[in-house]
C-alpha positions in Angstrom: 77.9 57.7 75.3 81.6 57.0 73.1 81.7 54.8 70.1 84.9 53.4 68.4 85.1 52.7 64.6 88.0 51.5 62.7 88.8 52.5 59.0 86.2 49.8 57.6 83.2 51.9 59.0 82.7 49.5 61.4 81.7 50.1 65.0 84.0 47.7 67.4 83.6 49.6 70.7 81.0 51.4 72.7 81.3 53.0 76.1 79.1 55.5 78.4 81.2 57.7 80.3 84.0 60.0 78.7 86.8 59.3 76.1 88.9 58.9 79.4 86.6 56.6 81.3 85.8 54.3 78.2 89.8 54.2 76.5 90.9 51.2 75.2 93.3 49.3 77.3 97.2 49.6 75.9 97.1 45.9 75.6 94.1 45.9 73.3 94.7 48.6 71.0 96.7 47.6 67.5 100.4 48.3 67.6 101.1 50.1 64.8 104.6 51.4 65.3 105.8 55.4 66.7 105.3 56.0 63.0 101.5 54.8 62.8 98.2 56.2 64.3 95.9 53.0 66.0 93.7 52.8 63.1 90.6 53.5 65.7 89.0 56.9 65.9 86.8 58.2 68.8 83.0 59.6 68.2 81.5 61.3 71.8 79.3 63.0 72.6 78.6 65.7 75.8 75.8 67.8 76.8 77.8 71.0 77.8 78.5 73.1 74.4 81.9 73.6 74.9 85.1 72.4 73.4 87.0 68.9 74.6 88.5 68.9 77.9 92.5 68.3 77.9 91.6 65.1 79.6 89.7 64.1 76.9 92.1 64.8 75.0 95.2 63.2 76.4 93.2 60.1 76.3 93.2 60.5 72.5 96.7 60.9 72.4 97.3 58.3 74.8 95.1 55.4 72.5 96.6 57.3 69.2 93.2 57.8 68.0 92.9 58.6 64.3 90.5 61.5 65.4 88.3 62.2 67.7 84.9 64.3 66.9 82.7 65.6 70.3 79.4 65.7 68.9 78.1 68.9 71.7 74.0 68.7 72.3 71.8 71.5 72.8 71.3 72.9 75.9 68.0 71.5 76.6 69.9 67.7 75.8 66.8 66.5 74.5 62.9 67.4 72.8 60.1 65.1 72.7 58.9 64.9 68.5 56.4 62.5 67.9 56.3 61.0 70.7 59.8 59.9 71.3 62.6 61.5 73.0 65.7 62.5 70.7 68.9 64.4 70.4 69.7 66.8 68.0 73.8 68.0 67.8 74.3 72.0 68.6 77.9 71.8 67.4 80.8 69.6 66.8 84.3 69.5 67.7 87.4 67.4 65.6 90.4 67.0 67.7 93.6 64.8 66.1 97.0 64.5 67.2 99.8 66.5 65.1 103.6 65.4 64.7 105.0 68.4 66.3 105.9 68.2 69.6 105.3 71.7 71.1 101.3 70.9 70.1 100.9 67.8 70.9 97.5 68.2 69.0 94.5 70.5 67.6 90.8 71.1 68.1 88.7 72.7 65.1 86.4 75.6 65.9 82.6 74.7 66.6 81.6 72.8 63.2 78.2 72.0 62.1 77.1 68.3 61.1 76.8 69.2 57.1 80.3 70.3 57.3 81.4 67.5 59.3 80.1 64.6 57.8 81.7 65.8 54.5 85.1 66.0 55.7 87.8 62.8 54.3 88.8 61.6 57.4 90.7 58.8 55.5 92.9 61.4 53.7 93.4 63.2 56.9 94.6 60.2 58.5 96.7 59.4 55.2 98.5 62.3 55.7 99.1 62.8 59.5 100.6 59.3 59.3 102.8 60.5 56.7 104.0 63.5 58.6 104.5 61.1 61.5 106.8 59.0 59.5 109.1 61.4 58.4 109.4 62.6 61.9 110.2 59.1 62.9 112.6 58.2 60.3 114.4 61.7 61.4 114.9 60.5 64.8 116.3 57.1 63.7 118.9 59.5 61.8 119.6 61.5 63.9 120.7 59.3 66.5 121.1 55.6 67.1 121.1 55.9 71.1 118.2 55.1 73.0 115.7 58.1 73.5 115.5 57.9 77.6 113.3 59.5 79.7 114.6 59.5 83.2 111.9 59.2 86.3 112.7 60.5 89.5 110.6 60.0 92.6 111.7 62.1 96.1 109.5 60.4 99.2 109.5 61.8 102.6 113.5 61.7 103.9 115.0 62.5 100.9 116.4 66.2 101.0 115.8 68.7 97.7 119.8 68.5 97.5 120.2 64.6 97.7 117.1 63.9 95.3 119.0 66.4 92.8 122.5 64.7 92.8 120.7 61.7 91.8 118.9 62.3 89.7 122.4 64.0 87.7 123.9 60.6 88.8 121.2 58.8 86.6 121.4 60.7 84.0 125.4 60.9 84.2 124.4 57.0 84.2 122.2 57.1 80.7 125.1 59.1 79.1 128.1 56.6 80.6 125.6 53.6 79.2 125.1 55.6 75.3 121.4 57.0 75.7 120.2 60.4 74.7 118.2 62.1 78.0 115.2 63.8 76.6 113.2 64.8 79.6 113.2 63.9 83.2 110.1 64.2 85.1 109.7 63.5 89.0 107.2 63.4 91.7 107.3 64.0 95.3 104.9 61.6 97.2 105.4 59.8 100.9 105.8 56.4 99.3 106.3 54.9 96.6 102.7 53.9 94.6 103.3 49.8 95.3 102.2 49.2 91.5 103.2 51.9 89.8 106.1 53.7 92.1 103.7 57.4 90.7 100.2 58.0 91.0 97.9 57.0 88.4 98.1 61.0 86.4 101.4 61.0 86.6 102.4 58.0 85.1 99.7 59.2 82.5 101.7 62.0 81.8 104.6 60.1 81.7 102.8 58.4 79.1 102.1 61.1 77.0 106.1 62.7 77.1 107.3 59.5 75.9 104.5 59.3 73.2 104.9 63.2 72.3 109.1 63.1 72.7 109.7 59.9 70.7 111.1 58.2 73.9 111.4 54.2 73.2 113.0 54.1 76.9 112.1 55.1 80.7 114.2 54.6 83.4 113.6 55.3 87.0 116.4 56.2 89.6 115.2 53.6 91.7 115.3 49.7 91.9 112.4 48.2 90.8 109.9 44.9 91.5 109.1 42.6 88.9 105.5 43.3 89.4 105.7 47.3 89.2 108.0 47.1 85.5 105.1 45.0 84.4 102.5 47.4 85.4 104.4 50.2 83.5 105.3 48.6 81.0 101.2 47.9 79.9 100.8 51.4 80.7 103.4 53.2 79.3 104.0 51.2 76.0 107.5 51.5 76.8 109.9 49.8 78.0 110.8 50.1 81.6 114.4 50.0 83.3 115.2 50.4 86.8 118.6 51.9 88.0 120.3 48.9 89.1 119.5 47.3 85.0 121.1 50.4 84.0 124.6 49.8 85.9 124.3 46.3 84.8 124.1 47.4 81.5 127.0 49.7 81.6 129.0 46.8 83.7 128.1 44.6 80.4 129.7 47.0 78.1 132.8 47.5 79.6 133.9 43.9 80.7 136.5 43.1 78.1 138.6 40.4 79.6 137.1 37.2 80.3 136.8 37.5 84.1 134.8 40.6 83.9 133.1 39.1 81.7 132.1 36.5 84.0 131.0 38.3 86.6 128.9 40.6 84.1 126.6 37.5 83.2 126.8 36.3 86.8 125.0 39.7 88.6 122.9 40.0 85.3 121.7 36.3 85.3 120.6 36.8 89.5 118.9 39.9 88.6 117.1 38.1 85.7 115.6 35.1 87.4 112.8 36.6 90.2 111.8 39.3 86.7 111.3 36.2 84.7 107.3 36.3 84.9 105.6 39.0 83.3 108.5 39.8 80.3 106.0 38.6 77.4 103.0 36.3 77.4 104.9 33.9 76.0 107.0 32.8 78.9 103.7 31.5 80.4 103.4 29.2 77.4 104.5 25.7 76.6 106.6 25.4 74.3 105.2 26.0 70.4 105.4 23.8 67.4 105.4 20.3 66.5 105.8 17.8 70.0 106.0 20.6 71.7 102.3 20.9 72.9 100.9 19.2 75.4 101.7 18.6 79.5 105.0 19.5 80.5 107.1 22.4 81.7 106.1 26.1 80.2 108.4 28.2 78.8 108.8 30.0 82.2 109.7 27.2 84.2 112.2 25.7 81.4 113.8 29.4 81.0 114.2 29.3 84.9 116.0 25.8 85.5 118.4 27.1 82.2 119.6 30.2 84.1 119.7 28.0 87.2 122.3 25.5 85.9 124.4 28.7 84.1 124.5 30.3 87.7 125.6 27.3 89.4 128.3 27.0 86.7 129.2 30.6 86.9 129.5 30.1 90.4 131.4 27.9 90.4 134.1 29.5 87.7 133.7 33.0 89.9 135.4 30.5 92.7 138.2 29.5 90.6 138.4 33.1 90.1 138.9 33.4 93.2 141.4 31.1 93.5 143.7 32.3 90.8 143.7 35.4 92.4 144.6 34.5 96.0 147.2 32.2 94.5 149.0 35.9 92.7 148.3 37.5 96.9 150.3 34.8 98.2 153.1 34.9 95.9 153.3 38.8 96.4 153.5 38.5 100.1 155.6 36.0 99.5 157.9 38.6 98.0 157.0 40.7 100.4 155.6 43.4 98.5 153.1 45.5 100.1 149.2 46.3 98.1 147.6 49.1 98.4 144.2 48.6 96.4 143.1 51.6 95.2 139.5 52.3 96.2 136.6 55.3 95.4 133.2 56.5 93.8 133.2 55.8 90.3 134.3 58.5 88.2 136.8 60.0 91.5 140.0 59.4 89.1 141.1 56.2 89.8 142.3 54.5 86.5 143.8 58.0 86.4 146.4 58.5 88.9 146.9 55.0 88.8 148.4 55.5 85.5 150.4 58.6 86.3 152.0 56.9 89.3 153.2 53.8 87.2 153.3 55.3 83.8 150.6 52.3 83.7 147.7 52.4 80.8 145.0 51.9 82.0 141.7 52.7 80.0 140.9 56.0 81.9 137.5 58.2 80.7 134.9 61.2 81.9 132.6 58.1 82.2 130.5 55.9 84.9 132.6 52.9 85.5 135.0 53.4 82.6 137.0 50.9 84.8 135.7 47.3 85.9 138.1 44.9 85.5 141.0 45.1 88.1 144.4 46.4 86.9 147.8 45.7 89.3 150.9 48.2 89.0 153.9 47.9 90.5 154.9 51.5 91.7 158.6 51.8 93.1 159.0 54.8 95.3 162.2 56.4 96.6 162.2 56.4 100.3 163.3 60.3 101.4 164.1 59.3 104.8 166.7 55.9 104.4 167.1 56.9 100.7 166.2 54.0 99.0 163.9 52.8 96.2 161.0 50.5 98.2 158.6 48.7 95.8 154.8 49.0 96.5 151.1 47.6 94.3 148.6 49.3 93.8 145.2 47.6 92.3 142.7 49.2 90.4 139.1 48.2 91.8 135.7 48.9 90.0 133.7 52.1 90.9 131.2 53.0 93.9 128.2 54.1 94.0 125.5 54.6 96.2 123.3 51.4 97.1 125.9 49.4 95.0 122.9 46.6 93.6 123.9 43.4 96.2 123.5 41.7 93.1 126.3 43.1 91.7 128.0 43.0 95.1 128.1 39.2 94.9 129.0 38.6 91.4 132.0 40.7 92.1 133.0 39.2 95.5 136.4 38.2 93.1 136.9 41.5 92.3 136.1 43.3 95.7 138.2 41.0 97.6 141.3 42.7 96.2 140.0 45.4 98.6 139.5 43.2 101.9 143.0 41.6 101.4 145.0 44.1 100.6 147.3 45.4 102.8 145.9 49.2 102.6 143.4 51.5 101.1 143.4 54.6 98.3 140.3 56.1 98.6 140.3 58.5 95.9 137.8 61.8 96.1 136.7 63.7 93.1 136.6 66.6 95.4 135.2 68.6 92.5 131.6 67.2 92.6 129.6 69.0 94.5 128.2 65.8 96.5 132.1 64.8 97.6 131.4 64.5 101.2 128.3 61.7 100.7 129.9 60.1 98.0 132.7 59.5 101.2 129.6 58.3 103.1 128.8 55.5 101.0 132.0 54.2 99.8 132.5 54.1 103.5 129.5 52.9 104.2 130.5 50.0 101.6 133.7 49.3 102.6 132.1 49.0 106.4 129.5 46.5 105.5 132.0 44.0 103.3 133.0 40.6 104.9 136.4 41.1 105.8 137.7 44.8 107.6 139.9 46.1 104.9 143.1 47.9 106.1 144.3 51.4 106.6 143.0 54.6 104.6 144.8 57.2 103.2 142.3 59.6 101.7 142.7 61.2 98.6 141.1 64.2 96.9 141.2 64.6 92.9 141.0 67.2 90.6 142.5 69.5 93.1 143.1 72.0 89.6 138.6 72.2 88.9 138.4 73.1 92.7 137.1 76.4 94.0 138.8 77.9 96.9 135.8 77.3 99.8 135.6 73.7 99.0 139.3 73.1 99.4 139.6 75.1 102.7 136.2 73.0 103.7 137.7 70.2 102.9 141.4 71.0 104.2 139.8 71.4 107.8 137.4 68.3 107.9 139.8 65.6 106.2 143.8 67.4 108.1 145.4 64.1 106.9 144.1 63.8 103.9 146.2 64.5 101.0 145.3 67.4 97.7 146.3 65.7 94.1 145.3 66.3 90.3 146.3 63.6 88.5 145.9 65.4 84.9 148.2 68.5 86.3 150.2 66.0 88.1 149.9 67.8 91.0 151.1 66.3 94.8 152.1 63.5 93.6 155.8 63.7 95.1 153.6 64.1 98.6 151.4 61.6 97.8 154.1 58.7 96.8 155.8 59.7 100.6 152.4 59.2 102.1 151.9 56.1 100.6 155.2 54.4 102.1 154.2 55.7 105.5 150.8 54.3 105.0 151.9 50.6 104.3 154.4 51.3 107.0 151.6 51.4 109.4 149.9 48.0 108.0 152.6 46.3 108.3 155.1 47.1 111.0 158.5 45.8 111.3 
């Protein structure tokens, strides 16, 4: 038997079963914030004279109960006195949360009822909340970033190496977005759970981990359906973000030009439209306030209509942007200047290479998606065969990533046209990355899926100064026609320039 009591001493809920089975749903619990307890304590009974099990203590922690009192009955359970069946308490245990993440909770030794009834629960709760408040303020002062728990799900067809690489990439994405990764949880399943991705036990562990560490954001390594996001947020009590939403957030931070901001907003709206349902009950209510009650559109329908209108307007602006860039390309073609698009996996060093080749000042950083807006620069190369200077145009493009979200591909079609319309491609690869072969395959898969087949490709392995000799030998054996450079150390650039002339001669034969 479990009785839930508020701080006024009123019994607000009674259940039959363990505290784990009778716990209050997250949506019905009071919302006090991470520095407060929920204002409810639980008094429960059990027949076995033993300390609370971990499942019971976990239920206490997930609900942020003020405390848990577990009354253990005598070995015989009940005795008859005066013809009635009554029970008597053999021992009592008091458990409550503690502000130290390493311990999570504490359980008293067996207490007698006389000692227990003299316990000042309100003073205990007040002291605990003061400690939690100090911890919360310290976390806020220590960092103004999102405190993140990463979640990975390894399915049957994922190798261990691929899974670890994906988790490392997800951590880099969170770092690029400005978040602090506190913990990484993972689970191996035959397939993701259709409702919560993870199993019930792992969801409970995730909720407890996020609560203990003070995390305010859960990031999954895969795309989630709207229903999965709703279910997870209801059970975890924290905001849940999938891989695509994380990438969109990075794009929103990186966009500097009007064209970049336009395409990011379009991608975000196309992502949000099917996910409006369930993002708060307010989305399904009629507008609030005088003059808005009664029959009519729900707020959800109104919001969806507004987003659809905005998407239509942005689509038109993207079409105008495509036309403008098409005119610029036609002008370059009339001047007979060959164009080369610089492509590659994100953070491969494309912008750094463009800067050293053309003396440009494109923003370059050791971040994923540091470059979002395409940049075009002219490169003059002395043709060693004819000893005459020749001009090329290099265009830096947004970095690719494995399983590039379709909403990004559609919204950035004006930018990606720089790839399909270029005379040739310069594919930059980070040879120092442990998964460089998988990155090559990911980029080539994206190029194959483009509506127009790109021109010939020159493979350039970058960051030569960071590479072990074994990896270099493997790449040279597998790709004998590739060029090996270090953009930061300016190694191999003369060879690269001559290879670029050969590339455009091959793409545009006389």
